[in-house]
C-alpha positions, 0 to 999 in steps of 0.5 A: 500500500502506498500512502501519500498525504492526499491519496492511498493506493492499494494493489490487489485490493480484492482477492482474486476470486472476488475481483474476477467476478466483478471483472467478468461482469463489467467486461462481459458482453451482457452488462448494461452500459448507459450512454453519457453525453459528457464526462464531467457535465453534459456536453462538457467539451462537446466531443468526449462521451462515455458509458456508465452504470449507476449502482447506488445514488440518492440513498438507494440502489439504482440498479438490479446489478448492485450485488456485483459490487458486494465484495467491494463494499465488504472490503471498503466497509463504508459507514454510509454509501453516497454513490457507486458507479462504473465508468467505461471510456472507449479507446480513443486514437489519442489519449484525452484527459477530461476536465477536472471535477469534484464529486461533492463539495464536502469531505468524503472518501472516493474509492476508484477501483481499476478493472483493467490495466491500460494506459489511461489514468486518474489525474489529481489536481497537483498533476499526480497520475495514478495509472489504471492497473487491474485491481488497483484501488485509489482512495482520495477525498471526493472533494479533491479535484481529479480528472479521468482519461481515455486510453489508447492501448485497450478496447476500453478503460473501466473503473468503479467509483464509490463515494462513501463515508 
């Protein structure tokens, strides 16, 4: 585990069996992804879109697939969930960094679990780049500015973001 003042990275966060179950679901051809017209806000830059699946928001499950994330919730052991969402960024010809954003203007935890290894990454406000590596968990304060990227070396970049207390 790597801990810096503003973030923590844990390699192989979930045991292999639990992770593989999540990975097979999200990377499979039967998982429902939903088109999002902008990455940070609707049409944030006019070109960059992605697919997402909202598991939990507004104090309740939003998906019949929420049980897929149970091993992640068990390991994170949150006092309260705010949001749980999977993101799927389709491969692009050039790597593109999306706009910086915060997930909420209050102190809370944001855990980002990378589902696949690719050359995409999460960028923190200070310029730190956290590479997407299979089963790597990044934890930051959800009120800290961060940005996502596309990837160029895989069909897609998939991660799960969990906002929690």
